[in-house]
C-alpha positions in Angstrom: 0.5 -0.2 0.1 2.5 2.1 1.2 5.7 3.0 -0.8 8.6 1.8 0.3 10.4 5.8 0.5 7.6 6.3 2.4 8.4 3.7 4.5 11.8 4.6 5.6 10.3 8.3 5.4 8.0 7.4 8.6 9.9 5.4 10.8 12.3 8.6 10.5 9.9 10.7 12.2 9.0 8.4 14.1 12.3 7.8 15.5 13.0 11.2 15.8 9.8 12.2 17.7 10.7 9.7 20.2 14.2 11.2 20.4 12.6 14.6 21.2 9.5 12.9 23.7 13.0 11.1 25.4 15.0 14.9 25.2 12.4 16.6 26.3 11.6 14.5 29.5 15.2 13.9 30.5 15.8 17.6 30.8 15.5 19.6 34.3 11.5 19.8 36.0 11.2 23.2 36.5 9.1 24.4 39.7 6.5 26.7 38.7 6.0 28.4 41.9 9.3 29.7 41.8 9.1 30.9 38.4 6.3 33.3 39.3 8.7 34.3 41.8 11.2 35.0 39.3 8.9 37.4 37.2 7.7 38.9 39.5 11.4 40.1 40.5 12.0 41.7 36.7 8.8 44.1 37.5 9.2 47.6 37.7 8.8 49.2 41.7 5.5 51.2 42.0 7.1 53.7 43.1 8.1 56.3 39.7 11.8 57.4 40.4 12.3 61.5 40.8 14.3 63.1 37.6 17.6 64.0 38.1 17.4 68.0 38.8 15.6 69.4 35.9 16.1 73.4 35.9 13.2 75.6 35.6 14.2 76.6 31.7 13.9 72.2 31.0 10.8 71.7 32.6 8.9 75.3 30.3 10.7 74.0 27.6 9.1 70.1 28.1 6.1 71.4 28.8 6.4 74.1 25.5 7.2 70.5 23.4 4.5 68.4 24.8 2.1 71.5 24.1 2.5 71.6 21.0 3.1 67.6 20.0 -0.7 67.2 21.6 -1.9 70.4 19.5 -0.4 68.8 16.2 -2.1 65.8 16.8 -5.2 67.1 17.7 -5.2 68.7 14.1 -3.6 65.7 12.5 -6.7 63.9 13.8 -9.2 66.5 12.6 -7.9 66.7 9.8 -7.6 62.9 8.6 -11.5 62.7 9.8 -12.3 65.7 7.7 -11.1 63.3 4.9 -12.4 59.9 5.8 -16.4 61.5 6.4 -16.2 64.2 4.8 -20.0 64.9 3.8 -20.4 63.9 -0.2 -22.8 66.8 -2.0 
């Protein structure tokens, strides 16, 4: 029913699957609670560190930059909405 080449390939695939299965079983077992604890250690702190001494002029520049960015984004989306939903005459 099957060709000789298919039989050879099937045997090879079964052997590869068994080899992989034995490799996975022989590996070190992991403790799930340990993994969760290690993951929790990588989470950032809830406290946000304060920036290192920003001058008042730098703070003013930053506020101005944020305001300009917000205004430009608002204009961009307003134009996009007008272009996408313009009234058809």
